[in-house]
ZAKE-857913 format. One record per residue (C-alpha): chain; residue number from 1; z, x, y. Coordinates in Angstrom, 2 decimals. Layout:
BEGIN
[A, NUM, [Z, X, Y]]
...
//
This chain:
BEGIN
[A, 1, [-50.26, -113.03, -45.93]]
[A, 2, [-52.88, -110.82, -45.81]]
[A, 3, [-56.49, -111.95, -45.21]]
[A, 4, [-59.49, -112.29, -48.20]]
[A, 5, [-61.98, -109.42, -47.18]]
[A, 6, [-65.42, -109.05, -48.80]]
[A, 7, [-65.31, -106.30, -51.60]]
[A, 8, [-68.54, -104.97, -52.69]]
[A, 9, [-68.64, -101.75, -55.62]]
[A, 10, [-71.66, -99.39, -56.71]]
[A, 11, [-71.77, -96.84, -59.27]]
[A, 12, [-73.40, -93.63, -57.56]]
[A, 13, [-74.16, -90.09, -58.89]]
[A, 14, [-73.20, -86.94, -56.82]]
[A, 15, [-76.69, -86.82, -54.60]]
[A, 16, [-76.45, -90.17, -53.51]]
[A, 17, [-72.64, -89.60, -52.33]]
[A, 18, [-73.67, -86.63, -50.60]]
[A, 19, [-76.50, -88.24, -48.78]]
[A, 20, [-74.04, -91.31, -48.02]]
[A, 21, [-71.48, -89.23, -46.72]]
[A, 22, [-73.79, -87.27, -44.73]]
[A, 23, [-74.81, -90.76, -43.23]]
[A, 24, [-71.63, -92.23, -42.44]]
[A, 25, [-69.68, -88.79, -41.17]]
[A, 26, [-71.53, -89.36, -38.20]]
[A, 27, [-69.99, -92.88, -37.18]]
[A, 28, [-67.22, -93.44, -39.31]]
[A, 29, [-63.86, -91.79, -39.23]]
[A, 30, [-61.92, -90.38, -42.22]]
[A, 31, [-58.98, -92.34, -42.85]]
[A, 32, [-55.79, -90.87, -41.34]]
[A, 33, [-54.29, -91.59, -44.37]]
[A, 34, [-56.15, -88.99, -46.34]]
[A, 35, [-54.72, -86.00, -44.26]]
[A, 36, [-55.99, -82.79, -43.73]]
[A, 37, [-57.85, -82.39, -47.36]]
[A, 38, [-59.68, -86.06, -46.23]]
[A, 39, [-58.63, -87.45, -49.89]]
[A, 40, [-55.60, -88.46, -51.79]]
[A, 41, [-54.62, -89.05, -55.53]]
[A, 42, [-53.84, -92.65, -56.51]]
[A, 43, [-51.87, -93.41, -59.27]]
[A, 44, [-51.51, -97.11, -60.45]]
[A, 45, [-49.62, -98.75, -63.37]]
[A, 46, [-50.90, -102.12, -64.37]]
[A, 47, [-49.18, -105.35, -65.77]]
[A, 48, [-50.38, -107.95, -67.69]]
[A, 49, [-48.94, -110.51, -69.62]]
[A, 50, [-48.53, -111.35, -73.36]]
[A, 51, [-52.05, -112.99, -73.44]]
[A, 52, [-53.88, -110.07, -71.59]]
[A, 53, [-55.12, -112.54, -69.07]]
[A, 54, [-56.11, -110.31, -66.53]]
[A, 55, [-58.02, -108.30, -69.07]]
[A, 56, [-59.53, -111.45, -70.36]]
[A, 57, [-60.47, -112.75, -66.81]]
[A, 58, [-62.56, -109.50, -66.03]]
[A, 59, [-64.02, -109.98, -69.28]]
[A, 60, [-65.47, -113.07, -68.80]]
[A, 61, [-65.70, -113.39, -64.92]]
[A, 62, [-63.18, -116.11, -64.40]]
[A, 63, [-62.04, -116.82, -61.02]]
[A, 64, [-59.99, -116.81, -59.42]]
[A, 65, [-57.99, -113.88, -61.08]]
[A, 66, [-55.65, -111.62, -59.75]]
[A, 67, [-53.67, -108.24, -61.40]]
[A, 68, [-50.39, -107.01, -60.48]]
[A, 69, [-49.64, -103.05, -60.22]]
[A, 70, [-47.14, -100.60, -59.06]]
[A, 71, [-48.88, -98.06, -57.31]]
[A, 72, [-48.12, -94.52, -55.86]]
[A, 73, [-50.00, -91.52, -53.81]]
[A, 74, [-50.54, -87.97, -54.32]]
[A, 75, [-47.54, -88.23, -57.19]]
[A, 76, [-45.17, -88.76, -54.61]]
[A, 77, [-42.24, -91.20, -55.59]]
[A, 78, [-41.28, -91.52, -51.91]]
[A, 79, [-43.76, -94.36, -51.01]]
[A, 80, [-44.31, -96.96, -54.14]]
[A, 81, [-46.14, -100.28, -53.54]]
[A, 82, [-45.82, -103.48, -55.55]]
[A, 83, [-49.35, -104.92, -54.97]]
[A, 84, [-50.73, -108.00, -56.14]]
[A, 85, [-55.02, -108.28, -55.92]]
[A, 86, [-56.32, -111.59, -55.96]]
[A, 87, [-60.43, -112.02, -56.47]]
[A, 88, [-62.08, -114.89, -55.53]]
[A, 89, [-66.15, -114.79, -56.12]]
[A, 90, [-66.78, -111.92, -53.74]]
[A, 91, [-63.69, -111.78, -51.52]]
[A, 92, [-60.57, -109.70, -52.54]]
[A, 93, [-56.79, -109.82, -51.23]]
[A, 94, [-53.68, -107.91, -51.33]]
[A, 95, [-50.01, -108.66, -51.13]]
[A, 96, [-47.98, -105.63, -51.24]]
[A, 97, [-44.45, -104.76, -50.80]]
[A, 98, [-43.11, -101.19, -50.45]]
[A, 99, [-40.01, -100.89, -52.67]]
[A, 100, [-37.46, -98.00, -53.83]]
[A, 101, [-38.07, -96.03, -56.89]]
[A, 102, [-34.80, -97.45, -58.80]]
[A, 103, [-36.21, -101.12, -58.04]]
[A, 104, [-39.54, -99.71, -59.39]]
[A, 105, [-38.00, -98.04, -62.68]]
[A, 106, [-36.21, -101.48, -63.35]]
[A, 107, [-39.41, -103.19, -63.32]]
[A, 108, [-40.88, -100.89, -65.54]]
[A, 109, [-38.17, -101.10, -68.00]]
[A, 110, [-37.09, -105.18, -67.96]]
[A, 111, [-38.59, -107.20, -64.96]]
[A, 112, [-36.67, -110.27, -66.30]]
[A, 113, [-33.23, -108.68, -65.49]]
[A, 114, [-34.10, -106.89, -62.68]]
[A, 115, [-32.46, -107.27, -59.31]]
[A, 116, [-34.35, -107.54, -56.23]]
[A, 117, [-34.38, -108.06, -52.67]]
[A, 118, [-33.58, -111.27, -51.48]]
[A, 119, [-36.20, -112.65, -49.68]]
[A, 120, [-39.05, -110.32, -50.33]]
[A, 121, [-42.07, -112.97, -51.41]]
[A, 122, [-43.87, -110.51, -53.14]]
[A, 123, [-41.25, -109.01, -55.50]]
[A, 124, [-39.95, -112.82, -55.83]]
[A, 125, [-43.46, -113.46, -56.96]]
[A, 126, [-43.94, -110.84, -59.16]]
[A, 127, [-40.41, -111.45, -61.00]]
[A, 128, [-41.83, -115.14, -61.18]]
[A, 129, [-44.66, -114.25, -63.18]]
[A, 130, [-42.41, -111.88, -65.15]]
[A, 131, [-40.19, -114.54, -66.16]]
[A, 132, [-42.88, -117.48, -66.88]]
[A, 133, [-45.87, -115.23, -68.11]]
[A, 134, [-44.40, -112.37, -70.00]]
[A, 135, [-45.95, -109.50, -67.52]]
[A, 136, [-45.27, -106.33, -68.71]]
[A, 137, [-46.61, -102.69, -67.99]]
[A, 138, [-49.83, -102.01, -69.98]]
[A, 139, [-51.96, -99.15, -68.77]]
[A, 140, [-51.86, -95.96, -65.77]]
[A, 141, [-55.24, -95.86, -63.83]]
[A, 142, [-55.18, -92.74, -61.56]]
[A, 143, [-58.18, -91.09, -59.49]]
[A, 144, [-58.83, -89.20, -56.31]]
[A, 145, [-59.97, -91.40, -52.86]]
[A, 146, [-62.49, -90.02, -50.10]]
[A, 147, [-61.83, -92.56, -47.29]]
[A, 148, [-63.95, -93.56, -44.17]]
[A, 149, [-63.29, -95.93, -41.89]]
[A, 150, [-65.02, -98.20, -38.88]]
[A, 151, [-63.04, -100.53, -36.65]]
[A, 152, [-65.63, -103.34, -36.03]]
[A, 153, [-65.81, -105.50, -38.92]]
[A, 154, [-62.61, -103.61, -40.27]]
[A, 155, [-65.02, -101.64, -42.56]]
[A, 156, [-63.14, -99.27, -45.26]]
[A, 157, [-65.81, -97.47, -47.21]]
[A, 158, [-64.30, -94.92, -50.17]]
[A, 159, [-65.26, -92.83, -52.91]]
[A, 160, [-63.56, -92.73, -55.77]]
[A, 161, [-63.92, -89.81, -58.39]]
[A, 162, [-62.08, -88.33, -61.52]]
[A, 163, [-61.16, -92.02, -62.37]]
[A, 164, [-58.77, -91.88, -65.63]]
[A, 165, [-56.23, -93.94, -67.56]]
[A, 166, [-53.28, -93.27, -69.48]]
[A, 167, [-51.26, -94.98, -72.09]]
[A, 168, [-48.11, -92.69, -71.32]]
[A, 169, [-46.50, -95.40, -69.00]]
[A, 170, [-43.05, -94.39, -69.28]]
[A, 171, [-44.28, -91.19, -67.30]]
[A, 172, [-45.11, -92.88, -64.47]]
[A, 173, [-43.43, -90.62, -61.96]]
[A, 174, [-44.40, -87.20, -63.85]]
[A, 175, [-47.85, -85.66, -62.68]]
[A, 176, [-48.57, -83.77, -66.03]]
[A, 177, [-49.55, -86.74, -68.20]]
[A, 178, [-52.46, -87.06, -70.66]]
[A, 179, [-55.45, -88.78, -69.02]]
[A, 180, [-58.96, -90.20, -70.52]]
[A, 181, [-62.04, -90.13, -68.31]]
[A, 182, [-63.29, -93.78, -67.24]]
[A, 183, [-66.57, -92.63, -65.93]]
[A, 184, [-68.84, -90.17, -67.29]]
[A, 185, [-69.03, -86.43, -65.54]]
[A, 186, [-71.22, -86.90, -62.20]]
[A, 187, [-70.29, -90.75, -61.65]]
[A, 188, [-68.45, -91.87, -58.73]]
[A, 189, [-67.35, -95.62, -57.57]]
[A, 190, [-68.37, -96.77, -53.76]]
[A, 191, [-66.72, -99.04, -52.60]]
[A, 192, [-67.34, -101.20, -49.45]]
[A, 193, [-64.73, -103.26, -47.95]]
[A, 194, [-65.03, -105.32, -44.63]]
[A, 195, [-63.45, -108.35, -43.13]]
[A, 196, [-66.39, -110.73, -42.19]]
[A, 197, [-69.82, -109.21, -41.48]]
[A, 198, [-70.58, -105.32, -42.35]]
[A, 199, [-72.59, -104.06, -39.21]]
[A, 200, [-76.37, -103.73, -39.92]]
[A, 201, [-76.73, -100.30, -39.03]]
[A, 202, [-74.03, -99.24, -41.56]]
[A, 203, [-75.79, -101.43, -44.26]]
[A, 204, [-78.65, -99.57, -43.75]]
[A, 205, [-76.75, -96.34, -43.91]]
[A, 206, [-75.27, -97.29, -47.30]]
[A, 207, [-78.87, -97.83, -48.31]]
[A, 208, [-80.22, -94.95, -50.52]]
[A, 209, [-83.19, -97.08, -52.20]]
[A, 210, [-81.08, -97.57, -55.47]]
[A, 211, [-77.87, -98.95, -54.98]]
[A, 212, [-77.10, -101.72, -57.28]]
[A, 213, [-74.07, -103.75, -57.22]]
[A, 214, [-71.42, -103.33, -59.95]]
[A, 215, [-68.17, -105.49, -60.95]]
[A, 216, [-66.76, -102.01, -62.07]]
[A, 217, [-62.89, -102.78, -62.68]]
[A, 218, [-60.80, -99.50, -63.11]]
[A, 219, [-58.19, -101.31, -65.17]]
[A, 220, [-60.37, -103.43, -67.35]]
[A, 221, [-62.49, -100.41, -68.33]]
[A, 222, [-59.37, -98.37, -68.83]]
[A, 223, [-57.87, -100.96, -71.34]]
[A, 224, [-61.76, -101.35, -72.79]]
[A, 225, [-61.67, -98.01, -73.62]]
[A, 226, [-57.99, -97.64, -74.76]]
[A, 227, [-58.48, -100.26, -77.36]]
[A, 228, [-61.73, -98.96, -78.53]]
[A, 229, [-59.40, -95.70, -79.42]]
[A, 230, [-56.67, -97.63, -80.96]]
[A, 231, [-54.34, -97.16, -77.95]]
//
């Protein structure tokens, strides 16, 4: 089981992003998973229950709370993860399992009757929640991520841009789907994750004098905007 880690979020503009990027690039490495470009695309299909409990828990700040999602990278169905993200105060934990495209499609279509690999605790837990809580796919959230890492403290600093959502959940694997923006133009989401303590000098490098912590939830904001549009 994965460990709980601290997660801090900040809404920043492009000038702040450039300043922070220049500061941390001297001491942090680009995450090797980002490849040559230094960034990658993330697309997640979020599930919620019949009462939209995950949505309302974000709205009210209820803790602990959790969200289930299917996730692909760079629109590649060759690597699909089923993830449960659990939040407790300022800490988060992610439990995940890599699954096949065939199983992914069955989970999207009818999770109650999907066959699954025996012994996979994450998939088992997801299917239990589907059966007992009525989990169903609700919304796609997509964005581009630029990740940096620092070994001491297992620090991960990411810049998320182009955050958007789509209600075309049946087209999860198709690259060209209709999307609605979540953030206004020129705004980014800065996320800082670490295991125990954020090294002091990194804290100083991230401080541009105007950062304020945010409770930004991509899933919640996508659903909220979608409701406003009648989706």
